[in-house]
N, C-alpha and C positions, 0 to 999 in steps of 0.2 A: 709433417706426418701426424695421422689421428690417433687418440691413444688405442682406438682397437687395431689399428694398423700395426702399432709397436707390440700391441699383446700377441698377436698373431705371428710376429717375429719372434717375441720372446717361447711361445708355444711351440713353433717350428724346431727352434734351437734346443730346446727341452729334447724335443723327439729323436733329435740328432745326435745328441749327447750320449742318449743309451746305445744309438749302434757304434759309437767312437768307443765307448766304454767295452763293448763286445769287441772290437779292434784289439784293444789292449789286452783282453784276456787271451783272445787266440794268440796274438802275439808270444804270449809265455808258454802256449801250449805245443806251439809249432815245433820245436827241437823232440818234442816226444811221440810225434806222429809220423806214421809212413810216409812217404813221400806223394804216394794217391792221396791221401788225407790231405797234405798240406795242400796240393793242387786245387783241392775241393774249397778247403777254406780259405786260400788267398783268392782262388775265382771268386766266391761269394762277397769275400771285401773288394776285389776290384769292380764287381758290379755295383756295390752300394756307393763306391766312391765315385765311379765314372756316371752312375744314371741316377743318383740322388745327391752325394755333398757336391759335386762340381757343377751341377746346373744351378744347385741353390746358390752357389757363391757367385756363378755368373748373374745370377737374378738380382743378387745384393748389389753387386758392382753398377748393373743398371738402373736400378730403382732406389735402394735404401743409401747406397753411398754417396750419390750426388747430394741427396737430399739434408744428411749429415755433413757435409762439406758446406752446403749454403747455410743450415743452422749456425755452422760454428763460423760460418764468414770469410771461411778459406776454405777452395775446394783442395788444397794440397794436405788439408788435415788428415784426409781418408787414406793417403799414402802406406801408413803402415799397416791397415788393414788391407789394403790391395796385393801389400807385399805380403802378408800372411798366404792369401791364395796362391801366389806366383810360386811359393816354397810347397804348398800343399799338390799343386798341378806337377811339380817336377817330383815328388816323391811319389806320386800316383804312375807318372811314367817309370820311376826306377823299379817299382814296385812289379809293373807289368812284364818286366824284362827278366827280373829277377829268377833265376833258375830255382826249381823247387828243393833241391839239395843244400841250397843257401839258406839257411836259418840263421 
């Protein structure tokens, strides 16, 4: 990867971290809001996770991770990173089926 490509990844991750911070804040507030507000908040979070974060993760797995594995001389070296993405996908599914009353 070029320096420009790695800088682009860093910038995108910084942007994603801002959204993830908002999720953390929202999670603390969920017990104090109405079920309708919870549905709205969780809906926005799911929209971000499904339409921004997960596609980003898939793109990394297809482009960035193979390059990292090659640079490290072992394609298996990326397994911990792909495992993180599997765990994130599972949490997104769980959040999507969790009733709004369950905070």
